[in-house]
C-alpha positions as CSV (number, residue, x, y, z in Angstrom):
1,V,17.4,18.3,-19.6
2,Q,15.8,19.3,-16.3
3,L,12.3,19.8,-15.2
4,V,11.8,21.1,-11.7
5,E,8.4,21.4,-10.0
6,S,7.5,23.6,-7.2
7,G,4.4,25.0,-5.5
8,G,3.1,21.9,-3.8
9,G,2.3,21.7,-0.1
10,L,-0.6,21.4,2.3
11,A,-4.0,22.9,1.4
12,Q,-7.4,22.7,2.9
13,S,-10.4,21.3,1.1
14,G,-11.8,24.0,-1.2
15,G,-8.5,25.8,-1.3
16,S,-6.1,26.5,-4.2
17,L,-2.6,25.8,-5.2
18,R,-0.5,26.7,-8.2
19,L,2.2,24.4,-9.3
20,S,5.1,25.5,-11.4
21,C,7.6,23.6,-13.5
22,I,10.8,25.2,-14.8
23,A,12.3,23.6,-17.9
24,S,15.9,23.7,-19.0
25,G,18.2,21.9,-21.4
26,F,15.8,21.7,-24.4
27,T,13.7,24.0,-26.6
28,F,10.7,24.3,-24.3
29,R,8.5,26.1,-26.8
30,R,8.7,23.2,-29.3
31,Y,7.1,20.6,-27.0
32,A,3.7,19.8,-25.7
33,M,3.8,19.5,-21.9
34,S,1.8,17.7,-19.3
35,W,1.1,17.3,-15.7
36,Y,0.6,13.9,-14.2
37,R,-0.1,12.8,-10.7
38,Q,0.3,9.6,-8.6
39,S,-1.4,8.7,-5.4
40,P,-0.1,5.9,-3.1
41,G,-1.1,2.6,-4.4
42,K,-2.4,4.0,-7.7
43,E,-0.9,4.3,-11.2
44,R,0.4,7.6,-12.5
45,E,-2.4,9.4,-14.3
46,V,-2.5,12.3,-16.7
47,V,-3.9,15.5,-15.2
48,A,-3.6,18.0,-18.1
49,T,-1.7,18.5,-21.4
50,I,-1.0,21.7,-23.3
51,S,0.3,22.1,-26.8
52,S,3.6,23.7,-27.6
53,D,2.1,27.1,-28.4
54,G,-0.5,26.9,-25.6
55,G,-3.4,27.0,-28.0
56,T,-4.8,23.5,-27.2
57,R,-5.4,22.2,-23.7
58,Y,-6.7,19.0,-22.3
59,I,-7.9,18.5,-18.8
60,A,-8.9,15.1,-17.4
61,D,-12.6,14.8,-17.3
62,S,-12.8,14.5,-13.6
63,L,-10.8,17.7,-13.1
64,R,-12.3,19.9,-15.7
65,G,-13.6,23.1,-14.2
66,R,-11.2,23.0,-11.2
67,F,-7.8,22.6,-12.8
68,T,-6.2,24.8,-15.5
69,I,-2.9,24.3,-17.4
70,F,-1.0,27.1,-18.9
71,R,2.5,27.9,-19.9
72,D,5.0,30.8,-20.5
73,N,7.3,29.9,-23.3
74,V,9.5,33.0,-22.7
75,Q,10.1,32.0,-19.1
76,K,10.1,28.3,-20.0
77,R,7.6,27.5,-17.3
78,L,4.6,25.2,-17.1
79,Y,1.8,25.9,-14.6
80,L,-1.1,24.0,-13.1
81,Q,-3.7,26.1,-11.3
82,M,-5.7,23.9,-9.0
83,D,-8.9,25.3,-7.4
84,S,-11.6,23.8,-5.2
85,L,-9.2,21.2,-4.1
86,K,-10.5,18.0,-2.6
87,P,-8.8,15.4,-0.4
88,E,-8.7,13.0,-3.4
89,D,-6.4,15.4,-5.2
90,T,-3.7,14.4,-2.7
91,A,-0.8,13.0,-4.8
92,V,2.6,13.7,-6.1
93,Y,2.4,15.9,-9.2
94,F,4.9,15.5,-12.0
95,C,5.8,17.7,-14.9
96,N,6.4,15.9,-18.2
97,G,7.7,16.9,-21.6
98,N,10.1,15.8,-24.3
99,S,10.0,12.3,-22.7
100,Y,11.5,13.7,-19.5
101,W,10.0,13.8,-15.9
102,G,10.5,16.1,-13.0
103,Q,11.1,14.8,-9.5
104,G,7.5,15.6,-8.5
105,T,6.0,17.9,-5.9
106,Q,3.7,16.6,-3.1
107,V,0.2,18.0,-2.8
108,T,-1.8,17.2,0.3
109,V,-5.3,18.3,0.7
110,S,-6.9,18.1,4.2
111,S,-10.6,17.6,4.7
């Protein structure tokens, strides 16, 4: 099983980034998937979760309206669209599914 995130980087406050996670080694379409993030000195927190068929989505209350989660079960990809970024969104973002974690991708938002 492998989850590989990409799309992180440096963004300005108010900007956008789209994270991508490519899954392999398991039947992606059968599993709910999630994005988590972890800032220095803080616990890892859930950002968003999407059901296996993409029909149900959860976004953390504080991020609703700015972040969107979606998936492509044919391409075996999970996405996180992040808009109106704020400096407090700076964190390492992780893809999670089937009890596995990706290595994370760093997002840094400058003020």
